[in-house]
N, CA, C, O and the ligand as a Tripos MOL2 file, in Angstrom:
@<TRIPOS>MOLECULE
protein
  289   287    73     0     0
PROTEIN
NO_CHARGES

@<TRIPOS>ATOM
      1 N         -12.4420  -16.7850    4.4970 N.3       1 MET1
      2 CA        -11.3180  -17.5570    3.9310 C.3       1 MET1
      3 C         -10.0680  -16.6840    3.9030 C.2       1 MET1
      4 O         -10.0730  -15.6290    3.2690 O.2       1 MET1
      5 N          -9.0270  -17.0890    4.5600 N.am      2 PRO2
      6 CA         -7.8090  -16.2510    4.5870 C.3       2 PRO2
      7 C          -7.1160  -16.2260    3.2360 C.2       2 PRO2
      8 O          -7.0680  -17.2290    2.5230 O.2       2 PRO2
      9 N          -6.5870  -15.0770    2.9040 N.am      3 GLU3
     10 CA         -5.8840  -14.9380    1.6380 C.3       3 GLU3
     11 C          -4.4250  -15.3130    1.8310 C.2       3 GLU3
     12 O          -3.5820  -14.4810    2.1650 O.2       3 GLU3
     13 N          -4.1560  -16.5940    1.6080 N.am      4 ILE4
     14 CA         -2.8200  -17.1150    1.8700 C.3       4 ILE4
     15 C          -1.7630  -16.4250    1.0180 C.2       4 ILE4
     16 O          -0.6350  -16.2150    1.4650 O.2       4 ILE4
     17 N          -2.1280  -16.0790   -0.1990 N.am      5 ASN5
     18 CA         -1.1300  -15.5100   -1.1030 C.3       5 ASN5
     19 C          -1.2210  -13.9940   -1.2260 C.2       5 ASN5
     20 O          -0.6250  -13.3930   -2.1200 O.2       5 ASN5
     21 N          -1.9630  -13.3970   -0.3300 N.am      6 ALA6
     22 CA         -2.0870  -11.9440   -0.3980 C.3       6 ALA6
     23 C          -0.7220  -11.2990   -0.2390 C.2       6 ALA6
     24 O           0.1010  -11.7590    0.5510 O.2       6 ALA6
     25 N          -0.4820  -10.2280   -0.9930 N.am      7 SER7
     26 CA          0.8090   -9.5650   -0.9130 C.3       7 SER7
     27 C           0.7710   -8.3910    0.0420 C.2       7 SER7
     28 O           1.7660   -7.6870    0.2120 O.2       7 SER7
     29 N          -0.3680   -8.1830    0.6610 N.am      8 LYS8
     30 CA         -0.4320   -7.1420    1.6730 C.3       8 LYS8
     31 C          -1.5090   -7.4830    2.6940 C.2       8 LYS8
     32 O          -2.4410   -8.2430    2.4290 O.2       8 LYS8
     33 N          -1.3410   -6.8920    3.8630 N.am      9 VAL9
     34 CA         -2.3310   -7.0620    4.9120 C.3       9 VAL9
     35 C          -2.8050   -5.6710    5.2910 C.2       9 VAL9
     36 O          -1.9950   -4.8070    5.6260 O.2       9 VAL9
     37 N          -4.0950   -5.4540    5.2420 N.am     10 SER10
     38 CA         -4.6000   -4.1390    5.6390 C.3      10 SER10
     39 C          -5.5660   -4.2860    6.8060 C.2      10 SER10
     40 O          -6.3790   -5.2080    6.8660 O.2      10 SER10
     41 N          -5.4440   -3.3450    7.7240 N.am     11 ARG11
     42 CA         -6.3240   -3.3200    8.8900 C.3      11 ARG11
     43 C          -6.7320   -1.8830    9.1700 C.2      11 ARG11
     44 O          -5.9980   -0.9420    8.8670 O.2      11 ARG11
     45 N          -7.8880   -1.7350    9.7390 N.am     12 TRP12
     46 CA         -8.3320   -0.4090   10.1250 C.3      12 TRP12
     47 C          -8.1770   -0.2420   11.6220 C.2      12 TRP12
     48 O          -8.3460   -1.1890   12.3900 O.2      12 TRP12
     49 N          -7.8510    0.9830   12.0260 N.am     13 ASP13
     50 CA         -7.7910    1.2500   13.4620 C.3      13 ASP13
     51 C          -9.1290    1.8180   13.9260 C.2      13 ASP13
     52 O         -10.0710    1.9420   13.1420 O.2      13 ASP13
     53 N          -9.2000    2.1620   15.2140 N.am     14 GLY14
     54 CA        -10.4540    2.6320   15.7890 C.3      14 GLY14
     55 C         -10.9350    3.9550   15.2220 C.2      14 GLY14
     56 O         -12.0870    4.3380   15.4240 O.2      14 GLY14
     57 N         -10.0560    4.6570   14.5100 N.am     15 HIS15
     58 CA        -10.4300    5.9380   13.9100 C.3      15 HIS15
     59 C         -10.8130    5.7820   12.4450 C.2      15 HIS15
     60 O         -11.0510    6.7670   11.7470 O.2      15 HIS15
     61 N         -10.8700    4.5340   11.9850 N.am     16 GLY16
     62 CA        -11.2580    4.2920   10.6040 C.3      16 GLY16
     63 C         -10.1330    4.5260    9.6060 C.2      16 GLY16
     64 O         -10.3700    4.6150    8.4020 O.2      16 GLY16
     65 N          -8.8940    4.6270   10.1190 N.am     17 ARG17
     66 CA         -7.7680    4.8040    9.2100 C.3      17 ARG17
     67 C          -7.2410    3.4440    8.7950 C.2      17 ARG17
     68 O          -7.2050    2.5030    9.5880 O.2      17 ARG17
     69 N          -6.8380    3.3580    7.5500 N.am     18 GLU18
     70 CA         -6.3310    2.0980    7.0540 C.3      18 GLU18
     71 C          -4.8160    2.0620    7.1790 C.2      18 GLU18
     72 O          -4.1270    3.0280    6.8520 O.2      18 GLU18
     73 N          -4.3120    0.9290    7.6580 N.am     19 HIS19
     74 CA         -2.8710    0.7110    7.7420 C.3      19 HIS19
     75 C          -2.5470   -0.5080    6.9060 C.2      19 HIS19
     76 O          -3.2490   -1.5180    6.9660 O.2      19 HIS19
     77 N          -1.4870   -0.4130    6.1310 N.am     20 VAL20
     78 CA         -1.1500   -1.4860    5.2040 C.3      20 VAL20
     79 C           0.2760   -1.9640    5.4380 C.2      20 VAL20
     80 O           1.2110   -1.1650    5.5000 O.2      20 VAL20
     81 N           0.4290   -3.2730    5.5670 N.am     21 VAL21
     82 CA          1.7490   -3.8830    5.6010 C.3      21 VAL21
     83 C           1.9010   -4.7230    4.3430 C.2      21 VAL21
     84 O           1.0760   -5.5940    4.0660 O.2      21 VAL21
     85 N           2.9380   -4.4630    3.5980 N.am     22 ARG22
     86 CA          3.1630   -5.1940    2.3560 C.3      22 ARG22
     87 C           4.1070   -6.3710    2.5850 C.2      22 ARG22
     88 O           5.0450   -6.2920    3.3780 O.2      22 ARG22
     89 N           3.8400   -7.4420    1.8840 N.am     23 VAL23
     90 CA          4.6650   -8.6410    1.9850 C.3      23 VAL23
     91 C           5.3390   -8.8550    0.6350 C.2      23 VAL23
     92 O           4.6810   -9.0250   -0.3910 O.2      23 VAL23
     93 N           6.6740   -8.8440    0.6630 N.am     24 ARG24
     94 CA          7.4110   -9.0320   -0.5770 C.3      24 ARG24
     95 C           8.2720  -10.2770   -0.4700 C.2      24 ARG24
     96 O           8.9570  -10.4830    0.5320 O.2      24 ARG24
     97 N           8.2360  -11.0880   -1.4830 N.am     25 ARG25
     98 CA          9.0300  -12.3080   -1.4660 C.3      25 ARG25
     99 C          10.4100  -12.0170   -2.0410 C.2      25 ARG25
    100 O          10.5440  -11.4800   -3.1400 O.2      25 ARG25
    101 N          11.4190  -12.3800   -1.2840 N.am     26 THR26
    102 CA         12.7900  -12.2380   -1.7620 C.3      26 THR26
    103 C          13.4880  -13.5690   -1.5530 C.2      26 THR26
    104 O          14.0680  -13.8150   -0.4960 O.2      26 THR26
    105 N          13.4290  -14.4380   -2.5760 N.am     27 GLY27
    106 CA         13.9810  -15.7790   -2.4190 C.3      27 GLY27
    107 C          13.1540  -16.5740   -1.4300 C.2      27 GLY27
    108 O          11.9250  -16.5750   -1.5080 O.2      27 GLY27
    109 N          13.8180  -17.2560   -0.4920 N.am     28 VAL28
    110 CA         13.0670  -18.0200    0.5000 C.3      28 VAL28
    111 C          12.5080  -17.1140    1.5830 C.2      28 VAL28
    112 O          11.5420  -17.4530    2.2650 O.2      28 VAL28
    113 N          13.1410  -15.9490    1.7260 N.am     29 GLN29
    114 CA         12.6920  -15.0120    2.7420 C.3      29 GLN29
    115 C          11.5280  -14.2030    2.2370 C.2      29 GLN29
    116 O          11.2940  -14.0990    1.0330 O.2      29 GLN29
    117 N          10.8050  -13.6350    3.1650 N.am     30 ARG30
    118 CA          9.8300  -12.6280    2.8080 C.3      30 ARG30
    119 C          10.1370  -11.3970    3.6470 C.2      30 ARG30
    120 O          10.5140  -11.4900    4.8150 O.2      30 ARG30
    121 N           9.9670  -10.2580    3.0250 N.am     31 THR31
    122 CA         10.1550   -9.0100    3.7440 C.3      31 THR31
    123 C           8.8040   -8.3460    3.8910 C.2      31 THR31
    124 O           8.0510   -8.1970    2.9290 O.2      31 THR31
    125 N           8.5190   -7.9540    5.1120 N.am     32 ILE32
    126 CA          7.2620   -7.2510    5.3330 C.3      32 ILE32
    127 C           7.5920   -5.8110    5.7150 C.2      32 ILE32
    128 O           8.5100   -5.5620    6.4960 O.2      32 ILE32
    129 N           6.8460   -4.8800    5.1660 N.am     33 SER33
    130 CA          7.1050   -3.4660    5.4540 C.3      33 SER33
    131 C           5.7810   -2.7320    5.6210 C.2      33 SER33
    132 O           4.7990   -2.9800    4.9210 O.2      33 SER33
    133 N           5.8060   -1.8200    6.5810 N.am     34 CYS34
    134 CA          4.5970   -1.0930    6.9320 C.3      34 CYS34
    135 C           4.5690    0.2580    6.2410 C.2      34 CYS34
    136 O           5.5180    1.0360    6.3410 O.2      34 CYS34
    137 N           3.4920    0.5300    5.5490 N.am     35 ASP35
    138 CA          3.3420    1.8160    4.8580 C.3      35 ASP35
    139 C           3.2200    2.9800    5.8340 C.2      35 ASP35
    140 O           3.6280    4.1000    5.5270 O.2      35 ASP35
    141 N           2.6640    2.7140    6.9940 N.am     36 THR36
    142 CA          2.3790    3.7970    7.9250 C.3      36 THR36
    143 C           3.6300    4.3210    8.6110 C.2      36 THR36
    144 O           3.8260    5.5330    8.7020 O.2      36 THR36
    145 N           4.4830    3.4160    9.0970 N.am     37 CYS37
    146 CA          5.6140    3.8680    9.9090 C.3      37 CYS37
    147 C           6.9620    3.4500    9.3360 C.2      37 CYS37
    148 O           7.9990    3.7980    9.9000 O.2      37 CYS37
    149 N           6.9710    2.7170    8.2340 N.am     38 GLY38
    150 CA          8.2330    2.3400    7.6330 C.3      38 GLY38
    151 C           8.8990    1.1380    8.2820 C.2      38 GLY38
    152 O          10.0180    0.7840    7.9120 O.2      38 GLY38
    153 N           8.2440    0.5120    9.2280 N.am     39 TRP39
    154 CA          8.7650   -0.6740    9.9010 C.3      39 TRP39
    155 C           8.9800   -1.8050    8.8970 C.2      39 TRP39
    156 O           8.1550   -2.0440    8.0150 O.2      39 TRP39
    157 N          10.1140   -2.4940    9.0560 N.am     40 ARG40
    158 CA         10.4170   -3.6080    8.1620 C.3      40 ARG40
    159 C          10.9220   -4.7870    8.9560 C.2      40 ARG40
    160 O          11.5560   -4.6340   10.0000 O.2      40 ARG40
    161 N          10.6310   -5.9640    8.4440 N.am     41 GLN41
    162 CA         11.1500   -7.1560    9.0950 C.3      41 GLN41
    163 C          11.1640   -8.2940    8.0960 C.2      41 GLN41
    164 O          10.2880   -8.4080    7.2380 O.2      41 GLN41
    165 N          12.1810   -9.1360    8.2270 N.am     42 GLY42
    166 CA         12.2140  -10.3490    7.4180 C.3      42 GLY42
    167 C          11.4140  -11.4210    8.1300 C.2      42 GLY42
    168 O          11.4410  -11.5160    9.3570 O.2      42 GLY42
    169 N          10.7100  -12.2190    7.3660 N.am     43 ALA43
    170 CA          9.9170  -13.2840    7.9730 C.3      43 ALA43
    171 C           9.9190  -14.4750    7.0470 C.2      43 ALA43
    172 O           9.4600  -14.4000    5.9080 O.2      43 ALA43
    173 N          10.4460  -15.5820    7.5540 N.am     44 GLN44
    174 CA         10.4950  -16.7730    6.7230 C.3      44 GLN44
    175 C           9.1730  -17.5220    6.7850 C.2      44 GLN44
    176 O           8.7500  -18.1450    5.8120 O.2      44 GLN44
    177 N           8.5250  -17.4520    7.9510 N.am     45 PHE45
    178 CA          7.2630  -18.1450    8.1110 C.3      45 PHE45
    179 C           6.1770  -17.1750    8.5450 C.2      45 PHE45
    180 O           6.4280  -16.2300    9.2940 O.2      45 PHE45
    181 N           4.9820  -17.4230    8.0700 N.am     46 LEU46
    182 CA          3.8030  -16.6820    8.5050 C.3      46 LEU46
    183 C           3.9930  -15.1630    8.5060 C.2      46 LEU46
    184 O           3.7340  -14.5120    9.5180 O.2      46 LEU46
    185 N           4.4360  -14.5970    7.3970 N.am     47 PRO47
    186 CA          4.6360  -13.1420    7.3630 C.3      47 PRO47
    187 C           3.3450  -12.3770    7.6200 C.2      47 PRO47
    188 O           3.3640  -11.2650    8.1490 O.2      47 PRO47
    189 N           2.2080  -12.9910    7.2340 N.am     48 TRP48
    190 CA          0.9370  -12.2800    7.4090 C.3      48 TRP48
    191 C           0.5620  -12.2010    8.8800 C.2      48 TRP48
    192 O          -0.0710  -11.2470    9.3320 O.2      48 TRP48
    193 N           0.9690  -13.2290    9.6120 N.am     49 LEU49
    194 CA          0.7070  -13.2130   11.0460 C.3      49 LEU49
    195 C           1.5270  -12.1160   11.7170 C.2      49 LEU49
    196 O           1.0220  -11.3970   12.5800 O.2      49 LEU49
    197 N           2.7950  -11.9880   11.3180 N.am     50 LYS50
    198 CA          3.6480  -10.9310   11.8750 C.3      50 LYS50
    199 C           3.1290   -9.5560   11.4900 C.2      50 LYS50
    200 O           3.1630   -8.6110   12.2780 O.2      50 LYS50
    201 N           2.6490   -9.4710   10.2620 N.am     51 ALA51
    202 CA          2.0870   -8.1980    9.8120 C.3      51 ALA51
    203 C           0.8890   -7.8160   10.6660 C.2      51 ALA51
    204 O           0.7460   -6.6620   11.0700 O.2      51 ALA51
    205 N           0.0340   -8.7880   10.9380 N.am     52 GLN52
    206 CA         -1.1400   -8.5210   11.7720 C.3      52 GLN52
    207 C          -0.7330   -8.1140   13.1760 C.2      52 GLN52
    208 O          -1.3350   -7.2230   13.7750 O.2      52 GLN52
    209 N           0.2950   -8.7750   13.6970 N.am     53 GLU53
    210 CA          0.7710   -8.4400   15.0400 C.3      53 GLU53
    211 C           1.2810   -7.0070   15.0790 C.2      53 GLU53
    212 O           0.9950   -6.2580   16.0140 O.2      53 GLU53
    213 N           2.0380   -6.6340   14.0530 N.am     54 HIS54
    214 CA          2.5650   -5.2740   14.0200 C.3      54 HIS54
    215 C           1.4350   -4.2580   13.9650 C.2      54 HIS54
    216 O           1.4390   -3.2710   14.7010 O.2      54 HIS54
    217 N           0.4750   -4.5030   13.0950 N.am     55 LEU55
    218 CA         -0.6460   -3.5680   12.9500 C.3      55 LEU55
    219 C          -1.4070   -3.4230   14.2550 C.2      55 LEU55
    220 O          -1.8290   -2.3250   14.6190 O.2      55 LEU55
    221 N          -1.5810   -4.5260   14.9540 N.am     56 ALA56
    222 CA         -2.3310   -4.4840   16.2080 C.3      56 ALA56
    223 C          -1.5330   -3.7780   17.3000 C.2      56 ALA56
    224 O          -2.0830   -2.9790   18.0590 O.2      56 ALA56
    225 N          -0.2190   -4.0770   17.3770 N.am     57 GLN57
    226 CA          0.5840   -3.5420   18.4750 C.3      57 GLN57
    227 C           1.0230   -2.1080   18.2320 C.2      57 GLN57
    228 O           1.0190   -1.2940   19.1550 O.2      57 GLN57
    229 N           1.3990   -1.7910   17.0080 N.am     58 ALA58
    230 CA          1.9420   -0.4660   16.7340 C.3      58 ALA58
    231 C           0.8680    0.5530   16.3970 C.2      58 ALA58
    232 O           1.0240    1.7450   16.6650 O.2      58 ALA58
    233 N          -0.2160    0.0830   15.8110 N.am     59 HIS59
    234 CA         -1.2190    1.0380   15.3310 C.3      59 HIS59
    235 C          -2.6190    0.7590   15.8750 C.2      59 HIS59
    236 O          -3.5830    1.4210   15.4930 O.2      59 HIS59
    237 N          -2.7240   -0.2160   16.7610 N.am     60 GLN60
    238 CA         -4.0420   -0.6000   17.2900 C.3      60 GLN60
    239 C          -5.0370   -0.8170   16.1590 C.2      60 GLN60
    240 O          -6.2220   -0.5100   16.2900 O.2      60 GLN60
    241 N          -4.5440   -1.3480   15.0530 N.am     61 ALA61
    242 CA         -5.3950   -1.5800   13.8850 C.3      61 ALA61
    243 C          -5.7120   -3.0740   13.8130 C.2      61 ALA61
    244 O          -4.8760   -3.8870   13.4180 O.2      61 ALA61
    245 N          -6.9220   -3.4050   14.1980 N.am     62 THR62
    246 CA         -7.2830   -4.8210   14.2860 C.3      62 THR62
    247 C          -8.5320   -5.1570   13.4790 C.2      62 THR62
    248 O          -8.9830   -6.3020   13.4810 O.2      62 THR62
    249 N          -9.0880   -4.1730   12.7960 N.am     63 VAL63
    250 CA        -10.3180   -4.4300   12.0560 C.3      63 VAL63
    251 C          -9.9830   -4.8410   10.6250 C.2      63 VAL63
    252 O          -9.3800   -4.0830    9.8650 O.2      63 VAL63
    253 N         -10.3890   -6.0550   10.2810 N.am     64 ASP64
    254 CA        -10.1370   -6.5620    8.9380 C.3      64 ASP64
    255 C         -11.2280   -6.0530    8.0000 C.2      64 ASP64
    256 O         -12.3930   -6.4160    8.1580 O.2      64 ASP64
    257 N         -10.8690   -5.2210    7.0300 N.am     65 PRO65
    258 CA        -11.8970   -4.6430    6.1530 C.3      65 PRO65
    259 C         -12.5650   -5.6740    5.2550 C.2      65 PRO65
    260 O         -13.6380   -5.4140    4.7090 O.2      65 PRO65
    261 N         -11.9460   -6.8410    5.0950 N.am     66 THR66
    262 CA        -12.5420   -7.8600    4.2310 C.3      66 THR66
    263 C         -13.5000   -8.7630    4.9960 C.2      66 THR66
    264 O         -14.1390   -9.6350    4.4080 O.2      66 THR66
    265 N         -13.5990   -8.5550    6.3150 N.am     67 GLU67
    266 CA        -14.5070   -9.3690    7.1210 C.3      67 GLU67
    267 C         -15.7380   -8.5720    7.5160 C.2      67 GLU67
    268 O         -15.6690   -7.3660    7.7540 O.2      67 GLU67
    269 N         -16.8570   -9.2650    7.5780 N.am     68 GLY68
    270 CA        -18.0870   -8.6310    8.0140 C.3      68 GLY68
    271 C         -18.4980   -7.4700    7.1410 C.2      68 GLY68
    272 O         -19.0420   -6.4740    7.6170 O.2      68 GLY68
    273 N         -18.2340   -7.6100    5.8760 N.am     69 ARG69
    274 CA        -18.5480   -6.5410    4.9340 C.3      69 ARG69
    275 C         -20.0650   -6.3850    4.8100 C.2      69 ARG69
    276 O         -20.8130   -7.3620    4.7990 O.2      69 ARG69
    277 N         -20.4800   -5.1580    4.7190 N.am     70 ASP70
    278 CA        -21.9120   -4.8750    4.5810 C.3      70 ASP70
    279 C         -22.4360   -5.4820    3.2820 C.2      70 ASP70
    280 O         -21.8890   -5.2080    2.2140 O.2      70 ASP70
    281 N         -23.4830   -6.2970    3.3540 N.am     71 PRO71
    282 CA        -23.9490   -7.0100    2.1590 C.3      71 PRO71
    283 C         -24.4910   -6.1000    1.0510 C.2      71 PRO71
    284 O         -24.4760   -6.4830   -0.1190 O.2      71 PRO71
    285 N         -24.9580   -4.9280    1.3970 N.am     72 HIS72
    286 CA        -25.4480   -4.0610    0.3250 C.3      72 HIS72
    287 C         -24.3010   -3.2430   -0.1930 C.2      72 HIS72
    288 O         -24.4810   -2.4370   -1.1060 O.2      72 HIS72
    289 ZN          3.6800    0.3620   11.2610 Zn       73 ZN73
@<TRIPOS>BOND
     1     1     2 1
     2     2     3 1
     3     3     4 2
     4     3     5 am
     5     5     6 1
     6     6     7 1
     7     7     8 2
     8     7     9 am
     9     9    10 1
    10    10    11 1
    11    11    12 2
    12    11    13 am
    13    13    14 1
    14    14    15 1
    15    15    16 2
    16    15    17 am
    17    17    18 1
    18    18    19 1
    19    19    20 2
    20    19    21 am
    21    21    22 1
    22    22    23 1
    23    23    24 2
    24    23    25 am
    25    25    26 1
    26    26    27 1
    27    27    28 2
    28    27    29 am
    29    29    30 1
    30    30    31 1
    31    31    32 2
    32    31    33 am
    33    33    34 1
    34    34    35 1
    35    35    36 2
    36    35    37 am
    37    37    38 1
    38    38    39 1
    39    39    40 2
    40    39    41 am
    41    41    42 1
    42    42    43 1
    43    43    44 2
    44    43    45 am
    45    45    46 1
    46    46    47 1
    47    47    48 2
    48    47    49 am
    49    49    50 1
    50    50    51 1
    51    51    52 2
    52    51    53 am
    53    53    54 1
    54    54    55 1
    55    55    56 2
    56    55    57 am
    57    57    58 1
    58    58    59 1
    59    59    60 2
    60    59    61 am
    61    61    62 1
    62    62    63 1
    63    63    64 2
    64    63    65 am
    65    65    66 1
    66    66    67 1
    67    67    68 2
    68    67    69 am
    69    69    70 1
    70    70    71 1
    71    71    72 2
    72    71    73 am
    73    73    74 1
    74    74    75 1
    75    75    76 2
    76    75    77 am
    77    77    78 1
    78    78    79 1
    79    79    80 2
    80    79    81 am
    81    81    82 1
    82    82    83 1
    83    83    84 2
    84    83    85 am
    85    85    86 1
    86    86    87 1
    87    87    88 2
    88    87    89 am
    89    89    90 1
    90    90    91 1
    91    91    92 2
    92    91    93 am
    93    93    94 1
    94    94    95 1
    95    95    96 2
    96    95    97 am
    97    97    98 1
    98    98    99 1
    99    99   100 2
   100    99   101 am
   101   101   102 1
   102   102   103 1
   103   103   104 2
   104   103   105 am
   105   105   106 1
   106   106   107 1
   107   107   108 2
   108   107   109 am
   109   109   110 1
   110   110   111 1
   111   111   112 2
   112   111   113 am
   113   113   114 1
   114   114   115 1
   115   115   116 2
   116   115   117 am
   117   117   118 1
   118   118   119 1
   119   119   120 2
   120   119   121 am
   121   121   122 1
   122   122   123 1
   123   123   124 2
   124   123   125 am
   125   125   126 1
   126   126   127 1
   127   127   128 2
   128   127   129 am
   129   129   130 1
   130   130   131 1
   131   131   132 2
   132   131   133 am
   133   133   134 1
   134   134   135 1
   135   135   136 2
   136   135   137 am
   137   137   138 1
   138   138   139 1
   139   139   140 2
   140   139   141 am
   141   141   142 1
   142   142   143 1
   143   143   144 2
   144   143   145 am
   145   145   146 1
   146   146   147 1
   147   147   148 2
   148   147   149 am
   149   149   150 1
   150   150   151 1
   151   151   152 2
   152   151   153 am
   153   153   154 1
   154   154   155 1
   155   155   156 2
   156   155   157 am
   157   157   158 1
   158   158   159 1
   159   159   160 2
   160   159   161 am
   161   161   162 1
   162   162   163 1
   163   163   164 2
   164   163   165 am
   165   165   166 1
   166   166   167 1
   167   167   168 2
   168   167   169 am
   169   169   170 1
   170   170   171 1
   171   171   172 2
   172   171   173 am
   173   173   174 1
   174   174   175 1
   175   175   176 2
   176   175   177 am
   177   177   178 1
   178   178   179 1
   179   179   180 2
   180   179   181 am
   181   181   182 1
   182   182   183 1
   183   183   184 2
   184   183   185 am
   185   185   186 1
   186   186   187 1
   187   187   188 2
   188   187   189 am
   189   189   190 1
   190   190   191 1
   191   191   192 2
   192   191   193 am
   193   193   194 1
   194   194   195 1
   195   195   196 2
   196   195   197 am
   197   197   198 1
   198   198   199 1
   199   199   200 2
   200   199   201 am
   201   201   202 1
   202   202   203 1
   203   203   204 2
   204   203   205 am
   205   205   206 1
   206   206   207 1
   207   207   208 2
   208   207   209 am
   209   209   210 1
   210   210   211 1
   211   211   212 2
   212   211   213 am
   213   213   214 1
   214   214   215 1
   215   215   216 2
   216   215   217 am
   217   217   218 1
   218   218   219 1
   219   219   220 2
   220   219   221 am
   221   221   222 1
   222   222   223 1
   223   223   224 2
   224   223   225 am
   225   225   226 1
   226   226   227 1
   227   227   228 2
   228   227   229 am
   229   229   230 1
   230   230   231 1
   231   231   232 2
   232   231   233 am
   233   233   234 1
   234   234   235 1
   235   235   236 2
   236   235   237 am
   237   237   238 1
   238   238   239 1
   239   239   240 2
   240   239   241 am
   241   241   242 1
   242   242   243 1
   243   243   244 2
   244   243   245 am
   245   245   246 1
   246   246   247 1
   247   247   248 2
   248   247   249 am
   249   249   250 1
   250   250   251 1
   251   251   252 2
   252   251   253 am
   253   253   254 1
   254   254   255 1
   255   255   256 2
   256   255   257 am
   257   257   258 1
   258   258   259 1
   259   259   260 2
   260   259   261 am
   261   261   262 1
   262   262   263 1
   263   263   264 2
   264   263   265 am
   265   265   266 1
   266   266   267 1
   267   267   268 2
   268   267   269 am
   269   269   270 1
   270   270   271 1
   271   271   272 2
   272   271   273 am
   273   273   274 1
   274   274   275 1
   275   275   276 2
   276   275   277 am
   277   277   278 1
   278   278   279 1
   279   279   280 2
   280   279   281 am
   281   281   282 1
   282   282   283 1
   283   283   284 2
   284   283   285 am
   285   285   286 1
   286   286   287 1
   287   287   288 2
@<TRIPOS>SUBSTRUCTURE
     1 MET1         2 RESIDUE 1 A MET
     2 PRO2         6 RESIDUE 1 A PRO
     3 GLU3        10 RESIDUE 1 A GLU
     4 ILE4        14 RESIDUE 1 A ILE
     5 ASN5        18 RESIDUE 1 A ASN
     6 ALA6        22 RESIDUE 1 A ALA
     7 SER7        26 RESIDUE 1 A SER
     8 LYS8        30 RESIDUE 1 A LYS
     9 VAL9        34 RESIDUE 1 A VAL
    10 SER10       38 RESIDUE 1 A SER
    11 ARG11       42 RESIDUE 1 A ARG
    12 TRP12       46 RESIDUE 1 A TRP
    13 ASP13       50 RESIDUE 1 A ASP
    14 GLY14       54 RESIDUE 1 A GLY
    15 HIS15       58 RESIDUE 1 A HIS
    16 GLY16       62 RESIDUE 1 A GLY
    17 ARG17       66 RESIDUE 1 A ARG
    18 GLU18       70 RESIDUE 1 A GLU
    19 HIS19       74 RESIDUE 1 A HIS
    20 VAL20       78 RESIDUE 1 A VAL
    21 VAL21       82 RESIDUE 1 A VAL
    22 ARG22       86 RESIDUE 1 A ARG
    23 VAL23       90 RESIDUE 1 A VAL
    24 ARG24       94 RESIDUE 1 A ARG
    25 ARG25       98 RESIDUE 1 A ARG
    26 THR26      102 RESIDUE 1 A THR
    27 GLY27      106 RESIDUE 1 A GLY
    28 VAL28      110 RESIDUE 1 A VAL
    29 GLN29      114 RESIDUE 1 A GLN
    30 ARG30      118 RESIDUE 1 A ARG
    31 THR31      122 RESIDUE 1 A THR
    32 ILE32      126 RESIDUE 1 A ILE
    33 SER33      130 RESIDUE 1 A SER
    34 CYS34      134 RESIDUE 1 A CYS
    35 ASP35      138 RESIDUE 1 A ASP
    36 THR36      142 RESIDUE 1 A THR
    37 CYS37      146 RESIDUE 1 A CYS
    38 GLY38      150 RESIDUE 1 A GLY
    39 TRP39      154 RESIDUE 1 A TRP
    40 ARG40      158 RESIDUE 1 A ARG
    41 GLN41      162 RESIDUE 1 A GLN
    42 GLY42      166 RESIDUE 1 A GLY
    43 ALA43      170 RESIDUE 1 A ALA
    44 GLN44      174 RESIDUE 1 A GLN
    45 PHE45      178 RESIDUE 1 A PHE
    46 LEU46      182 RESIDUE 1 A LEU
    47 PRO47      186 RESIDUE 1 A PRO
    48 TRP48      190 RESIDUE 1 A TRP
    49 LEU49      194 RESIDUE 1 A LEU
    50 LYS50      198 RESIDUE 1 A LYS
    51 ALA51      202 RESIDUE 1 A ALA
    52 GLN52      206 RESIDUE 1 A GLN
    53 GLU53      210 RESIDUE 1 A GLU
    54 HIS54      214 RESIDUE 1 A HIS
    55 LEU55      218 RESIDUE 1 A LEU
    56 ALA56      222 RESIDUE 1 A ALA
    57 GLN57      226 RESIDUE 1 A GLN
    58 ALA58      230 RESIDUE 1 A ALA
    59 HIS59      234 RESIDUE 1 A HIS
    60 GLN60      238 RESIDUE 1 A GLN
    61 ALA61      242 RESIDUE 1 A ALA
    62 THR62      246 RESIDUE 1 A THR
    63 VAL63      250 RESIDUE 1 A VAL
    64 ASP64      254 RESIDUE 1 A ASP
    65 PRO65      258 RESIDUE 1 A PRO
    66 THR66      262 RESIDUE 1 A THR
    67 GLU67      266 RESIDUE 1 A GLU
    68 GLY68      270 RESIDUE 1 A GLY
    69 ARG69      274 RESIDUE 1 A ARG
    70 ASP70      278 RESIDUE 1 A ASP
    71 PRO71      282 RESIDUE 1 A PRO
    72 HIS72      286 RESIDUE 1 A HIS
    73 ZN73       289 GROUP 0 **** ****
């Protein structure tokens, strides 16, 4: 189940490092900023999608830590 109201998106890269993009609401706009490289962008729609795109393209971080979690 996607976290529609999540204020951040985190992904792991192939080296097991976590990269986090934060989503901040500023009026109707949302600002997304990357903890790893300082990248920022305004996004009115689907900020989480843009965050995921950035993580995948800039950091090759595509592993969602909240998916496929080990049951034990
Ligand atoms: Zn980044």
